[in-house]
N, C-alpha and C positions, 0 to 999 in steps of 0.2 A: 237861804238854803246852803250856800257855800260856807256860811259860818258854822253850820251844823256838821258838815262833812269835811271841812277844811280845804276841799278842792272843788266842790260842786258835784252835780249828778251826771251820770252818763246818758240816761234816757229819761224822757218824761212824756206823758200823754195828758192832754187837756181836753175834756169833754164838756166844759162849763158853758160855752158860748159867751163868756165874759172876757172882754179884751184885756183887762188888767191881769186876770189869771193867766191868760195866754202869754202875755209879755213876761210875767214872773217866771213861768215855766221855761221860757226861752232864755231868760237872763241868768237862771240859776245853774246853767250847764258848766261843766269843766271846759276850759278853753282847749280847743284842738280836736275834740271828738264828741261833744254832746249832740244828741239828736232829740228833737221834740216833734211829736205828731199832733197836730191840731185837728180834732174831730168835730167839735162843736162849730156851728155856723153863727157868727154874731150878726148883728144888723149891718146891712150893706153900707151904711154911712160911717161906721166906726173905723178909725184909723189905727193901724198897728205901729206905734211909735217906739223905736228902740235905737240905740246908738249904732252907727255903722260898724264900729269895731266888733260888735257881737257877731257879725257875719264874717268879717275879715280874720277873726281869730280861729275860724274853722268850725264854728257851731253850725248845725244843720237844722233847718226849719222845713217841715213837710206838712202838707195839708191833705185832707180827705173830704171832699165835698160829696156828701151822701155816700161815703165809703168808696168813692171812686167807681161807683156802679154806673155802667153804661147800658141803659135800657135797650138801645138798638142792637147791640151785639150780645149782651148778657141775658136778656129776657127769654129769647128762644131756648137757650140751654136750660134755664130754670123751669120752663114749661115742660120740656122733655123729661127732666128729672122728676117733676111732679107727676106726669103721666105714667111713669114707670113705678110710681108709688115709693120712690126713694126719698121724698121730701114731704113731711107731714105738716103742711101749712095750717091745717085746722087747729092744731094745738096752740097756735099763736093768736087765734081770734079771741079777743077779750069780751066783746059784746057785739050785738047786731043792731042795726038801725034801718030805718026806711030808706029805700033807694030813691 
């Protein structure tokens, strides 16, 4: 990627759950200010192997496990919003199945 832009990218988001794509997204940053957000969750046994200089050069790596949603504190607010009919959850239901 840095060959395409001559300096690298400023921001990247990876949602693939594939560790090689995550590493590529991180390594293609511009030194000093690049930020990547990893959204996909790879298998727990997979290692994220990159050179330490990628961190020391000022690049930032951030993750979001399930969108950083915290059910204990966030779910009551979602229920209140739904009860006030401000959130239309029904439109996100794709199919029904037996309980």
